[in-house]
Jmol script that loads the backbone (N, CA, C; Angstrom):
load data "model"
ATOM      1  N   MET A   1      -6.298 -10.077  16.030  1.00  0.00           N
ATOM      2  CA  MET A   1      -4.886 -10.288  16.307  1.00  0.00           C
ATOM      3  C   MET A   1      -4.245  -8.939  16.634  1.00  0.00           C
ATOM      4  N   ALA A   2      -3.465  -8.906  17.699  1.00  0.00           N
ATOM      5  CA  ALA A   2      -2.791  -7.681  18.125  1.00  0.00           C
ATOM      6  C   ALA A   2      -1.659  -7.345  17.150  1.00  0.00           C
ATOM      7  N   PRO A   3      -1.388  -6.050  16.982  1.00  0.00           N
ATOM      8  CA  PRO A   3      -0.270  -5.672  16.109  1.00  0.00           C
ATOM      9  C   PRO A   3       1.046  -6.196  16.669  1.00  0.00           C
ATOM     10  N   ALA A   4       1.979  -6.494  15.768  1.00  0.00           N
ATOM     11  CA  ALA A   4       3.272  -7.037  16.177  1.00  0.00           C
ATOM     12  C   ALA A   4       4.129  -6.002  16.894  1.00  0.00           C
ATOM     13  N   PHE A   5       3.892  -4.722  16.596  1.00  0.00           N
ATOM     14  CA  PHE A   5       4.694  -3.660  17.193  1.00  0.00           C
ATOM     15  C   PHE A   5       3.788  -2.560  17.730  1.00  0.00           C
ATOM     16  N   ASP A   6       4.136  -2.045  18.898  1.00  0.00           N
ATOM     17  CA  ASP A   6       3.430  -0.882  19.430  1.00  0.00           C
ATOM     18  C   ASP A   6       4.017   0.400  18.869  1.00  0.00           C
ATOM     19  N   ALA A   7       5.308   0.350  18.551  1.00  0.00           N
ATOM     20  CA  ALA A   7       5.995   1.528  18.029  1.00  0.00           C
ATOM     21  C   ALA A   7       7.257   1.086  17.300  1.00  0.00           C
ATOM     22  N   VAL A   8       7.764   1.958  16.487  1.00  0.00           N
ATOM     23  CA  VAL A   8       9.027   1.724  15.798  1.00  0.00           C
ATOM     24  C   VAL A   8       9.944   2.890  16.154  1.00  0.00           C
ATOM     25  N   PHE A   9      11.151   2.560  16.553  1.00  0.00           N
ATOM     26  CA  PHE A   9      12.119   3.577  16.945  1.00  0.00           C
ATOM     27  C   PHE A   9      13.189   3.672  15.875  1.00  0.00           C
ATOM     28  N   PHE A  10      13.342   4.836  15.278  1.00  0.00           N
ATOM     29  CA  PHE A  10      14.372   5.049  14.275  1.00  0.00           C
ATOM     30  C   PHE A  10      15.567   5.723  14.933  1.00  0.00           C
ATOM     31  N   ASP A  11      16.694   5.070  14.852  1.00  0.00           N
ATOM     32  CA  ASP A  11      17.929   5.590  15.436  1.00  0.00           C
ATOM     33  C   ASP A  11      18.806   6.091  14.288  1.00  0.00           C
ATOM     34  N   TRP A  12      18.385   7.179  13.667  1.00  0.00           N
ATOM     35  CA  TRP A  12      18.987   7.685  12.437  1.00  0.00           C
ATOM     36  C   TRP A  12      20.501   7.865  12.530  1.00  0.00           C
ATOM     37  N   CYS A  13      20.994   8.404  13.594  1.00  0.00           N
ATOM     38  CA  CYS A  13      22.427   8.703  13.685  1.00  0.00           C
ATOM     39  C   CYS A  13      23.171   7.822  14.678  1.00  0.00           C
ATOM     40  N   GLY A  14      22.636   6.666  15.010  1.00  0.00           N
ATOM     41  CA  GLY A  14      23.347   5.755  15.904  1.00  0.00           C
ATOM     42  C   GLY A  14      23.433   6.257  17.323  1.00  0.00           C
ATOM     43  N   THR A  15      22.390   6.912  17.801  1.00  0.00           N
ATOM     44  CA  THR A  15      22.400   7.504  19.129  1.00  0.00           C
ATOM     45  C   THR A  15      22.488   6.468  20.240  1.00  0.00           C
ATOM     46  N   ILE A  16      21.782   5.345  20.082  1.00  0.00           N
ATOM     47  CA  ILE A  16      21.752   4.357  21.172  1.00  0.00           C
ATOM     48  C   ILE A  16      22.501   3.079  20.830  1.00  0.00           C
ATOM     49  N   VAL A  17      23.101   3.010  19.690  1.00  0.00           N
ATOM     50  CA  VAL A  17      23.864   1.824  19.299  1.00  0.00           C
ATOM     51  C   VAL A  17      25.316   2.210  19.059  1.00  0.00           C
ATOM     52  N   GLY A  18      26.173   1.227  19.005  1.00  0.00           N
ATOM     53  CA  GLY A  18      27.564   1.495  18.669  1.00  0.00           C
ATOM     54  C   GLY A  18      27.673   1.982  17.235  1.00  0.00           C
ATOM     55  N   TYR A  19      28.380   3.057  17.023  1.00  0.00           N
ATOM     56  CA  TYR A  19      28.554   3.622  15.691  1.00  0.00           C
ATOM     57  C   TYR A  19      29.970   3.296  15.240  1.00  0.00           C
ATOM     58  N   PRO A  20      30.157   2.904  13.996  1.00  0.00           N
ATOM     59  CA  PRO A  20      31.499   2.521  13.554  1.00  0.00           C
ATOM     60  C   PRO A  20      32.504   3.664  13.701  1.00  0.00           C
ATOM     61  N   SER A  21      33.703   3.318  14.103  1.00  0.00           N
ATOM     62  CA  SER A  21      34.773   4.317  14.126  1.00  0.00           C
ATOM     63  C   SER A  21      35.131   4.658  12.682  1.00  0.00           C
ATOM     64  N   THR A  22      35.872   5.700  12.504  1.00  0.00           N
ATOM     65  CA  THR A  22      36.295   6.084  11.155  1.00  0.00           C
ATOM     66  C   THR A  22      37.084   4.953  10.517  1.00  0.00           C
ATOM     67  N   GLU A  23      37.947   4.300  11.296  1.00  0.00           N
ATOM     68  CA  GLU A  23      38.723   3.185  10.772  1.00  0.00           C
ATOM     69  C   GLU A  23      37.815   2.028  10.354  1.00  0.00           C
ATOM     70  N   GLU A  24      36.808   1.718  11.193  1.00  0.00           N
ATOM     71  CA  GLU A  24      35.874   0.644  10.868  1.00  0.00           C
ATOM     72  C   GLU A  24      35.072   0.959   9.603  1.00  0.00           C
ATOM     73  N   ARG A  25      34.765   2.234   9.401  1.00  0.00           N
ATOM     74  CA  ARG A  25      34.023   2.639   8.213  1.00  0.00           C
ATOM     75  C   ARG A  25      34.918   2.634   6.978  1.00  0.00           C
ATOM     76  N   LEU A  26      36.156   3.060   7.140  1.00  0.00           N
ATOM     77  CA  LEU A  26      37.066   3.159   5.994  1.00  0.00           C
ATOM     78  C   LEU A  26      37.527   1.809   5.460  1.00  0.00           C
ATOM     79  N   ARG A  27      37.756   0.840   6.350  1.00  0.00           N
ATOM     80  CA  ARG A  27      38.311  -0.455   5.923  1.00  0.00           C
ATOM     81  C   ARG A  27      37.475  -1.086   4.805  1.00  0.00           C
ATOM     82  N   PRO A  28      36.154  -1.275   4.961  1.00  0.00           N
ATOM     83  CA  PRO A  28      35.383  -1.879   3.867  1.00  0.00           C
ATOM     84  C   PRO A  28      35.329  -0.995   2.622  1.00  0.00           C
ATOM     85  N   VAL A  29      35.360   0.307   2.805  1.00  0.00           N
ATOM     86  CA  VAL A  29      35.351   1.217   1.649  1.00  0.00           C
ATOM     87  C   VAL A  29      36.630   1.020   0.838  1.00  0.00           C
ATOM     88  N   LEU A  30      37.756   0.982   1.519  1.00  0.00           N
ATOM     89  CA  LEU A  30      39.033   0.773   0.827  1.00  0.00           C
ATOM     90  C   LEU A  30      39.071  -0.610   0.173  1.00  0.00           C
ATOM     91  N   ASP A  31      38.534  -1.611   0.857  1.00  0.00           N
ATOM     92  CA  ASP A  31      38.467  -2.960   0.279  1.00  0.00           C
ATOM     93  C   ASP A  31      37.611  -2.970  -0.980  1.00  0.00           C
ATOM     94  N   GLN A  32      36.457  -2.291  -0.933  1.00  0.00           N
ATOM     95  CA  GLN A  32      35.566  -2.239  -2.099  1.00  0.00           C
ATOM     96  C   GLN A  32      36.236  -1.540  -3.281  1.00  0.00           C
ATOM     97  N   LEU A  33      37.127  -0.600  -2.990  1.00  0.00           N
ATOM     98  CA  LEU A  33      37.859   0.105  -4.051  1.00  0.00           C
ATOM     99  C   LEU A  33      39.128  -0.636  -4.462  1.00  0.00           C
ATOM    100  N   SER A  34      39.348  -1.822  -3.889  1.00  0.00           N
ATOM    101  CA  SER A  34      40.553  -2.627  -4.152  1.00  0.00           C
ATOM    102  C   SER A  34      41.820  -1.829  -3.875  1.00  0.00           C
ATOM    103  N   ARG A  35      41.814  -1.156  -2.717  1.00  0.00           N
ATOM    104  CA  ARG A  35      42.978  -0.388  -2.282  1.00  0.00           C
ATOM    105  C   ARG A  35      43.535  -1.024  -1.017  1.00  0.00           C
ATOM    106  N   PRO A  36      44.501  -1.926  -1.175  1.00  0.00           N
ATOM    107  CA  PRO A  36      45.095  -2.525   0.027  1.00  0.00           C
ATOM    108  C   PRO A  36      45.749  -1.441   0.881  1.00  0.00           C
ATOM    109  N   THR A  37      45.455  -1.479   2.162  1.00  0.00           N
ATOM    110  CA  THR A  37      45.938  -0.442   3.072  1.00  0.00           C
ATOM    111  C   THR A  37      46.384  -1.102   4.366  1.00  0.00           C
ATOM    112  N   THR A  38      47.569  -0.736   4.835  1.00  0.00           N
ATOM    113  CA  THR A  38      48.043  -1.256   6.117  1.00  0.00           C
ATOM    114  C   THR A  38      47.272  -0.576   7.247  1.00  0.00           C
ATOM    115  N   ASP A  39      47.353  -1.149   8.429  1.00  0.00           N
ATOM    116  CA  ASP A  39      46.700  -0.534   9.586  1.00  0.00           C
ATOM    117  C   ASP A  39      47.256   0.862   9.844  1.00  0.00           C
ATOM    118  N   GLY A  40      48.558   1.032   9.628  1.00  0.00           N
ATOM    119  CA  GLY A  40      49.181   2.343   9.808  1.00  0.00           C
ATOM    120  C   GLY A  40      48.645   3.373   8.827  1.00  0.00           C
ATOM    121  N   GLU A  41      48.510   2.976   7.565  1.00  0.00           N
ATOM    122  CA  GLU A  41      47.955   3.890   6.555  1.00  0.00           C
ATOM    123  C   GLU A  41      46.495   4.219   6.866  1.00  0.00           C
ATOM    124  N   LEU A  42      45.763   3.211   7.299  1.00  0.00           N
ATOM    125  CA  LEU A  42      44.370   3.420   7.672  1.00  0.00           C
ATOM    126  C   LEU A  42      44.283   4.441   8.810  1.00  0.00           C
ATOM    127  N   GLY A  43      45.152   4.294   9.782  1.00  0.00           N
ATOM    128  CA  GLY A  43      45.203   5.246  10.895  1.00  0.00           C
ATOM    129  C   GLY A  43      45.538   6.653  10.449  1.00  0.00           C
ATOM    130  N   GLU A  44      46.448   6.778   9.468  1.00  0.00           N
ATOM    131  CA  GLU A  44      46.805   8.099   8.946  1.00  0.00           C
ATOM    132  C   GLU A  44      45.623   8.759   8.240  1.00  0.00           C
ATOM    133  N   ILE A  45      44.884   7.983   7.451  1.00  0.00           N
ATOM    134  CA  ILE A  45      43.717   8.530   6.753  1.00  0.00           C
ATOM    135  C   ILE A  45      42.664   8.961   7.773  1.00  0.00           C
ATOM    136  N   ALA A  46      42.413   8.114   8.766  1.00  0.00           N
ATOM    137  CA  ALA A  46      41.430   8.445   9.804  1.00  0.00           C
ATOM    138  C   ALA A  46      41.858   9.692  10.578  1.00  0.00           C
ATOM    139  N   ALA A  47      43.136   9.802  10.897  1.00  0.00           N
ATOM    140  CA  ALA A  47      43.634  10.980  11.614  1.00  0.00           C
ATOM    141  C   ALA A  47      43.454  12.244  10.775  1.00  0.00           C
ATOM    142  N   ALA A  48      43.680  12.136   9.474  1.00  0.00           N
ATOM    143  CA  ALA A  48      43.487  13.289   8.585  1.00  0.00           C
ATOM    144  C   ALA A  48      42.013  13.706   8.560  1.00  0.00           C
ATOM    145  N   ILE A  49      41.112  12.715   8.562  1.00  0.00           N
ATOM    146  CA  ILE A  49      39.678  13.018   8.583  1.00  0.00           C
ATOM    147  C   ILE A  49      39.308  13.699   9.897  1.00  0.00           C
ATOM    148  N   HIS A  50      39.801  13.153  11.011  1.00  0.00           N
ATOM    149  CA  HIS A  50      39.489  13.751  12.321  1.00  0.00           C
ATOM    150  C   HIS A  50      40.011  15.182  12.412  1.00  0.00           C
ATOM    151  N   ALA A  51      41.207  15.419  11.910  1.00  0.00           N
ATOM    152  CA  ALA A  51      41.758  16.780  11.927  1.00  0.00           C
ATOM    153  C   ALA A  51      40.918  17.705  11.049  1.00  0.00           C
ATOM    154  N   ALA A  52      40.519  17.223   9.883  1.00  0.00           N
ATOM    155  CA  ALA A  52      39.718  18.036   8.961  1.00  0.00           C
ATOM    156  C   ALA A  52      38.358  18.375   9.561  1.00  0.00           C
ATOM    157  N   GLU A  53      37.783  17.453  10.333  1.00  0.00           N
ATOM    158  CA  GLU A  53      36.464  17.710  10.936  1.00  0.00           C
ATOM    159  C   GLU A  53      36.490  18.902  11.892  1.00  0.00           C
ATOM    160  N   GLY A  54      37.656  19.240  12.425  1.00  0.00           N
ATOM    161  CA  GLY A  54      37.778  20.387  13.321  1.00  0.00           C
ATOM    162  C   GLY A  54      38.090  21.693  12.614  1.00  0.00           C
ATOM    163  N   HIS A  55      38.294  21.642  11.308  1.00  0.00           N
ATOM    164  CA  HIS A  55      38.599  22.852  10.526  1.00  0.00           C
ATOM    165  C   HIS A  55      37.348  23.739  10.460  1.00  0.00           C
ATOM    166  N   PRO A  56      37.512  25.062  10.525  1.00  0.00           N
ATOM    167  CA  PRO A  56      36.352  25.962  10.475  1.00  0.00           C
ATOM    168  C   PRO A  56      35.443  25.745   9.255  1.00  0.00           C
ATOM    169  N   ASP A  57      36.022  25.444   8.100  1.00  0.00           N
ATOM    170  CA  ASP A  57      35.192  25.207   6.914  1.00  0.00           C
ATOM    171  C   ASP A  57      34.337  23.951   7.068  1.00  0.00           C
ATOM    172  N   ALA A  58      34.893  22.913   7.691  1.00  0.00           N
ATOM    173  CA  ALA A  58      34.139  21.679   7.917  1.00  0.00           C
ATOM    174  C   ALA A  58      33.044  21.901   8.953  1.00  0.00           C
ATOM    175  N   ILE A  59      33.365  22.634   9.990  1.00  0.00           N
ATOM    176  CA  ILE A  59      32.365  22.943  11.014  1.00  0.00           C
ATOM    177  C   ILE A  59      31.233  23.754  10.406  1.00  0.00           C
ATOM    178  N   ASP A  60      31.571  24.710   9.556  1.00  0.00           N
ATOM    179  CA  ASP A  60      30.552  25.529   8.884  1.00  0.00           C
ATOM    180  C   ASP A  60      29.672  24.654   7.980  1.00  0.00           C
ATOM    181  N   ALA A  61      30.291  23.758   7.216  1.00  0.00           N
ATOM    182  CA  ALA A  61      29.527  22.870   6.330  1.00  0.00           C
ATOM    183  C   ALA A  61      28.604  21.964   7.142  1.00  0.00           C
ATOM    184  N   ASP A  62      29.090  21.469   8.279  1.00  0.00           N
ATOM    185  CA  ASP A  62      28.268  20.609   9.126  1.00  0.00           C
ATOM    186  C   ASP A  62      27.117  21.393   9.746  1.00  0.00           C
ATOM    187  N   THR A  63      27.376  22.625  10.109  1.00  0.00           N
ATOM    188  CA  THR A  63      26.333  23.479  10.688  1.00  0.00           C
ATOM    189  C   THR A  63      25.229  23.753   9.671  1.00  0.00           C
ATOM    190  N   ARG A  64      25.608  23.930   8.411  1.00  0.00           N
ATOM    191  CA  ARG A  64      24.635  24.195   7.338  1.00  0.00           C
ATOM    192  C   ARG A  64      23.917  22.930   6.887  1.00  0.00           C
ATOM    193  N   CYS A  65      24.456  21.765   7.221  1.00  0.00           N
ATOM    194  CA  CYS A  65      23.893  20.501   6.759  1.00  0.00           C
ATOM    195  C   CYS A  65      22.473  20.334   7.288  1.00  0.00           C
ATOM    196  N   ASP A  66      21.539  20.104   6.373  1.00  0.00           N
ATOM    197  CA  ASP A  66      20.137  19.958   6.748  1.00  0.00           C
ATOM    198  C   ASP A  66      19.722  18.495   6.869  1.00  0.00           C
ATOM    199  N   LEU A  67      20.684  17.596   6.865  1.00  0.00           N
ATOM    200  CA  LEU A  67      20.491  16.154   6.968  1.00  0.00           C
ATOM    201  C   LEU A  67      19.880  15.527   5.716  1.00  0.00           C
ATOM    202  N   SER A  68      19.726  16.318   4.675  1.00  0.00           N
ATOM    203  CA  SER A  68      19.332  15.726   3.400  1.00  0.00           C
ATOM    204  C   SER A  68      20.538  14.984   2.839  1.00  0.00           C
ATOM    205  N   ARG A  69      20.301  14.132   1.866  1.00  0.00           N
ATOM    206  CA  ARG A  69      21.413  13.405   1.250  1.00  0.00           C
ATOM    207  C   ARG A  69      22.421  14.381   0.636  1.00  0.00           C
ATOM    208  N   ALA A  70      21.914  15.415  -0.034  1.00  0.00           N
ATOM    209  CA  ALA A  70      22.804  16.401  -0.657  1.00  0.00           C
ATOM    210  C   ALA A  70      23.588  17.180   0.396  1.00  0.00           C
ATOM    211  N   GLY A  71      22.921  17.547   1.490  1.00  0.00           N
ATOM    212  CA  GLY A  71      23.600  18.283   2.553  1.00  0.00           C
ATOM    213  C   GLY A  71      24.679  17.446   3.212  1.00  0.00           C
ATOM    214  N   HIS A  72      24.367  16.193   3.469  1.00  0.00           N
ATOM    215  CA  HIS A  72      25.329  15.269   4.074  1.00  0.00           C
ATOM    216  C   HIS A  72      26.517  15.076   3.139  1.00  0.00           C
ATOM    217  N   ALA A  73      26.235  14.887   1.854  1.00  0.00           N
ATOM    218  CA  ALA A  73      27.305  14.673   0.875  1.00  0.00           C
ATOM    219  C   ALA A  73      28.227  15.892   0.805  1.00  0.00           C
ATOM    220  N   GLU A  74      27.649  17.077   0.840  1.00  0.00           N
ATOM    221  CA  GLU A  74      28.463  18.296   0.774  1.00  0.00           C
ATOM    222  C   GLU A  74      29.338  18.433   2.014  1.00  0.00           C
ATOM    223  N   ALA A  75      28.779  18.170   3.177  1.00  0.00           N
ATOM    224  CA  ALA A  75      29.568  18.273   4.407  1.00  0.00           C
ATOM    225  C   ALA A  75      30.718  17.266   4.394  1.00  0.00           C
ATOM    226  N   LYS A  76      30.461  16.035   3.955  1.00  0.00           N
ATOM    227  CA  LYS A  76      31.521  15.023   3.887  1.00  0.00           C
ATOM    228  C   LYS A  76      32.547  15.375   2.808  1.00  0.00           C
ATOM    229  N   ARG A  77      32.091  15.963   1.695  1.00  0.00           N
ATOM    230  CA  ARG A  77      33.014  16.358   0.634  1.00  0.00           C
ATOM    231  C   ARG A  77      34.016  17.387   1.150  1.00  0.00           C
ATOM    232  N   VAL A  78      33.526  18.348   1.913  1.00  0.00           N
ATOM    233  CA  VAL A  78      34.402  19.375   2.477  1.00  0.00           C
ATOM    234  C   VAL A  78      35.444  18.732   3.388  1.00  0.00           C
ATOM    235  N   VAL A  79      35.008  17.825   4.259  1.00  0.00           N
ATOM    236  CA  VAL A  79      35.932  17.145   5.176  1.00  0.00           C
ATOM    237  C   VAL A  79      36.980  16.370   4.388  1.00  0.00           C
ATOM    238  N   CYS A  80      36.541  15.611   3.387  1.00  0.00           N
ATOM    239  CA  CYS A  80      37.479  14.800   2.612  1.00  0.00           C
ATOM    240  C   CYS A  80      38.467  15.668   1.846  1.00  0.00           C
ATOM    241  N   GLU A  81      37.986  16.765   1.297  1.00  0.00           N
ATOM    242  CA  GLU A  81      38.885  17.681   0.579  1.00  0.00           C
ATOM    243  C   GLU A  81      39.927  18.253   1.536  1.00  0.00           C
ATOM    244  N   LEU A  82      39.500  18.681   2.706  1.00  0.00           N
ATOM    245  CA  LEU A  82      40.430  19.224   3.701  1.00  0.00           C
ATOM    246  C   LEU A  82      41.417  18.167   4.200  1.00  0.00           C
ATOM    247  N   ALA A  83      40.986  16.909   4.213  1.00  0.00           N
ATOM    248  CA  ALA A  83      41.839  15.814   4.673  1.00  0.00           C
ATOM    249  C   ALA A  83      42.823  15.353   3.593  1.00  0.00           C
ATOM    250  N   GLY A  84      42.672  15.882   2.363  1.00  0.00           N
ATOM    251  CA  GLY A  84      43.563  15.486   1.275  1.00  0.00           C
ATOM    252  C   GLY A  84      43.190  14.155   0.658  1.00  0.00           C
ATOM    253  N   ILE A  85      41.939  13.762   0.792  1.00  0.00           N
ATOM    254  CA  ILE A  85      41.469  12.482   0.252  1.00  0.00           C
ATOM    255  C   ILE A  85      41.026  12.698  -1.190  1.00  0.00           C
ATOM    256  N   ASP A  86      41.429  11.797  -2.065  1.00  0.00           N
ATOM    257  CA  ASP A  86      41.070  11.930  -3.478  1.00  0.00           C
ATOM    258  C   ASP A  86      39.567  11.759  -3.673  1.00  0.00           C
ATOM    259  N   GLU A  87      39.082  12.224  -4.817  1.00  0.00           N
ATOM    260  CA  GLU A  87      37.647  12.260  -5.079  1.00  0.00           C
ATOM    261  C   GLU A  87      37.000  10.871  -5.044  1.00  0.00           C
ATOM    262  N   GLU A  88      37.654   9.866  -5.613  1.00  0.00           N
ATOM    263  CA  GLU A  88      37.075   8.520  -5.634  1.00  0.00           C
ATOM    264  C   GLU A  88      36.850   7.994  -4.216  1.00  0.00           C
ATOM    265  N   LEU A  89      37.882   8.100  -3.376  1.00  0.00           N
ATOM    266  CA  LEU A  89      37.753   7.638  -1.994  1.00  0.00           C
ATOM    267  C   LEU A  89      36.763   8.512  -1.235  1.00  0.00           C
ATOM    268  N   GLY A  90      36.799   9.806  -1.455  1.00  0.00           N
ATOM    269  CA  GLY A  90      35.872  10.713  -0.781  1.00  0.00           C
ATOM    270  C   GLY A  90      34.424  10.385  -1.085  1.00  0.00           C
ATOM    271  N   LEU A  91      34.115  10.137  -2.357  1.00  0.00           N
ATOM    272  CA  LEU A  91      32.745   9.784  -2.744  1.00  0.00           C
ATOM    273  C   LEU A  91      32.331   8.442  -2.138  1.00  0.00           C
ATOM    274  N   ALA A  92      33.230   7.474  -2.182  1.00  0.00           N
ATOM    275  CA  ALA A  92      32.926   6.156  -1.623  1.00  0.00           C
ATOM    276  C   ALA A  92      32.740   6.244  -0.103  1.00  0.00           C
ATOM    277  N   PHE A  93      33.559   7.049   0.559  1.00  0.00           N
ATOM    278  CA  PHE A  93      33.435   7.230   2.010  1.00  0.00           C
ATOM    279  C   PHE A  93      32.095   7.868   2.340  1.00  0.00           C
ATOM    280  N   GLU A  94      31.713   8.895   1.596  1.00  0.00           N
ATOM    281  CA  GLU A  94      30.431   9.567   1.834  1.00  0.00           C
ATOM    282  C   GLU A  94      29.276   8.604   1.619  1.00  0.00           C
ATOM    283  N   ARG A  95      29.335   7.818   0.559  1.00  0.00           N
ATOM    284  CA  ARG A  95      28.256   6.864   0.265  1.00  0.00           C
ATOM    285  C   ARG A  95      28.171   5.759   1.307  1.00  0.00           C
ATOM    286  N   SER A  96      29.276   5.491   1.995  1.00  0.00           N
ATOM    287  CA  SER A  96      29.286   4.401   2.978  1.00  0.00           C
ATOM    288  C   SER A  96      28.322   4.637   4.130  1.00  0.00           C
ATOM    289  N   PHE A  97      27.970   5.883   4.380  1.00  0.00           N
ATOM    290  CA  PHE A  97      27.053   6.172   5.483  1.00  0.00           C
ATOM    291  C   PHE A  97      25.647   5.633   5.198  1.00  0.00           C
ATOM    292  N   ALA A  98      25.320   5.417   3.929  1.00  0.00           N
ATOM    293  CA  ALA A  98      24.018   4.858   3.554  1.00  0.00           C
ATOM    294  C   ALA A  98      24.117   3.385   3.161  1.00  0.00           C
ATOM    295  N   ASP A  99      25.318   2.818   3.218  1.00  0.00           N
ATOM    296  CA  ASP A  99      25.554   1.445   2.782  1.00  0.00           C
ATOM    297  C   ASP A  99      25.776   0.556   4.004  1.00  0.00           C
ATOM    298  N   LEU A 100      24.790  -0.259   4.317  1.00  0.00           N
ATOM    299  CA  LEU A 100      24.884  -1.090   5.518  1.00  0.00           C
ATOM    300  C   LEU A 100      26.020  -2.099   5.475  1.00  0.00           C
ATOM    301  N   THR A 101      26.542  -2.414   4.284  1.00  0.00           N
ATOM    302  CA  THR A 101      27.659  -3.362   4.218  1.00  0.00           C
ATOM    303  C   THR A 101      28.948  -2.764   4.762  1.00  0.00           C
ATOM    304  N   THR A 102      28.989  -1.448   4.959  1.00  0.00           N
ATOM    305  CA  THR A 102      30.199  -0.820   5.501  1.00  0.00           C
ATOM    306  C   THR A 102      30.149  -0.687   7.017  1.00  0.00           C
ATOM    307  N   TYR A 103      29.076  -1.156   7.631  1.00  0.00           N
ATOM    308  CA  TYR A 103      28.983  -1.136   9.083  1.00  0.00           C
ATOM    309  C   TYR A 103      29.530  -2.457   9.615  1.00  0.00           C
ATOM    310  N   PRO A 104      30.255  -2.414  10.734  1.00  0.00           N
ATOM    311  CA  PRO A 104      30.735  -3.663  11.318  1.00  0.00           C
ATOM    312  C   PRO A 104      29.547  -4.544  11.694  1.00  0.00           C
ATOM    313  N   SER A 105      29.759  -5.819  11.726  1.00  0.00           N
ATOM    314  CA  SER A 105      28.699  -6.760  12.067  1.00  0.00           C
ATOM    315  C   SER A 105      28.125  -6.448  13.439  1.00  0.00           C
ATOM    316  N   THR A 106      26.815  -6.378  13.510  1.00  0.00           N
ATOM    317  CA  THR A 106      26.181  -6.122  14.808  1.00  0.00           C
ATOM    318  C   THR A 106      26.354  -7.300  15.745  1.00  0.00           C
ATOM    319  N   GLN A 107      26.719  -8.470  15.227  1.00  0.00           N
ATOM    320  CA  GLN A 107      26.934  -9.631  16.087  1.00  0.00           C
ATOM    321  C   GLN A 107      28.209  -9.481  16.907  1.00  0.00           C
ATOM    322  N   LYS A 108      29.091  -8.594  16.508  1.00  0.00           N
ATOM    323  CA  LYS A 108      30.340  -8.400  17.236  1.00  0.00           C
ATOM    324  C   LYS A 108      30.180  -7.404  18.381  1.00  0.00           C
ATOM    325  N   ARG A 109      29.048  -6.690  18.417  1.00  0.00           N
ATOM    326  CA  ARG A 109      28.836  -5.683  19.434  1.00  0.00           C
ATOM    327  C   ARG A 109      27.736  -6.128  20.390  1.00  0.00           C
ATOM    328  N   PRO A 110      27.805  -5.674  21.621  1.00  0.00           N
ATOM    329  CA  PRO A 110      26.708  -5.992  22.530  1.00  0.00           C
ATOM    330  C   PRO A 110      25.435  -5.293  22.061  1.00  0.00           C
ATOM    331  N   THR A 111      24.308  -5.926  22.329  1.00  0.00           N
ATOM    332  CA  THR A 111      23.054  -5.301  21.943  1.00  0.00           C
ATOM    333  C   THR A 111      22.694  -4.230  22.946  1.00  0.00           C
ATOM    334  N   SER A 112      21.909  -3.297  22.523  1.00  0.00           N
ATOM    335  CA  SER A 112      21.468  -2.216  23.388  1.00  0.00           C
ATOM    336  C   SER A 112      20.558  -2.769  24.477  1.00  0.00           C
ATOM    337  N   SER A 113      20.664  -2.236  25.681  1.00  0.00           N
ATOM    338  CA  SER A 113      19.775  -2.655  26.756  1.00  0.00           C
ATOM    339  C   SER A 113      18.354  -2.205  26.465  1.00  0.00           C
ATOM    340  N   ILE A 114      18.197  -1.173  25.655  1.00  0.00           N
ATOM    341  CA  ILE A 114      16.862  -0.697  25.310  1.00  0.00           C
ATOM    342  C   ILE A 114      16.123  -1.763  24.514  1.00  0.00           C
ATOM    343  N   ALA A 115      16.831  -2.479  23.659  1.00  0.00           N
ATOM    344  CA  ALA A 115      16.199  -3.500  22.833  1.00  0.00           C
ATOM    345  C   ALA A 115      15.589  -4.611  23.674  1.00  0.00           C
ATOM    346  N   SER A 116      16.151  -4.876  24.847  1.00  0.00           N
ATOM    347  CA  SER A 116      15.636  -5.953  25.683  1.00  0.00           C
ATOM    348  C   SER A 116      14.828  -5.450  26.868  1.00  0.00           C
ATOM    349  N   ALA A 117      14.569  -4.150  26.912  1.00  0.00           N
ATOM    350  CA  ALA A 117      13.825  -3.580  28.036  1.00  0.00           C
ATOM    351  C   ALA A 117      12.361  -4.024  27.995  1.00  0.00           C
ATOM    352  N   PRO A 118      11.751  -4.215  29.137  1.00  0.00           N
ATOM    353  CA  PRO A 118      10.346  -4.596  29.140  1.00  0.00           C
ATOM    354  C   PRO A 118       9.483  -3.490  28.556  1.00  0.00           C
ATOM    355  N   THR A 119       8.359  -3.870  27.999  1.00  0.00           N
ATOM    356  CA  THR A 119       7.485  -2.894  27.344  1.00  0.00           C
ATOM    357  C   THR A 119       6.210  -2.687  28.139  1.00  0.00           C
ATOM    358  N   ALA A 120       6.314  -2.607  29.472  1.00  0.00           N
ATOM    359  CA  ALA A 120       5.139  -2.487  30.330  1.00  0.00           C
ATOM    360  C   ALA A 120       4.471  -1.119  30.215  1.00  0.00           C
ATOM    361  N   SER A 121       5.226  -0.076  29.974  1.00  0.00           N
ATOM    362  CA  SER A 121       4.633   1.258  29.908  1.00  0.00           C
ATOM    363  C   SER A 121       4.508   1.719  28.458  1.00  0.00           C
ATOM    364  N   ARG A 122       3.624   2.638  28.259  1.00  0.00           N
ATOM    365  CA  ARG A 122       3.440   3.233  26.932  1.00  0.00           C
ATOM    366  C   ARG A 122       3.932   4.663  26.973  1.00  0.00           C
ATOM    367  N   TRP A 123       4.205   5.224  25.808  1.00  0.00           N
ATOM    368  CA  TRP A 123       4.728   6.598  25.705  1.00  0.00           C
ATOM    369  C   TRP A 123       3.702   7.531  26.158  1.00  0.00           C
TER     370      TRP A 123
END
end "model"
wireframe off; spacefill off
backbone 0.3
color backbone group
């Protein structure tokens, strides 16, 4: 019997698929923390995160990030601190990157054309 797969492709950082926006990532995190938030408040938090990501300290933390869990957590902690996000929300936001329940449903997004591409050639 032939193997079911010729190869497995890991898309660690969402390179070929739709990646959740900050708002899409924050909404389930805030819901899990039982923090009702209006769309306007959600937008303000996301804007603060985006602004913090451009801060030199955040850029430095991201540059030093070795993609380990600890490195990722430290880089996100710096961003959240600069954005003025409290520790509980900051920790939950950081953990959301490893929690598939915080990703929007893949049924709502178009599938990648790569997933349906013919497999006539080999690497």
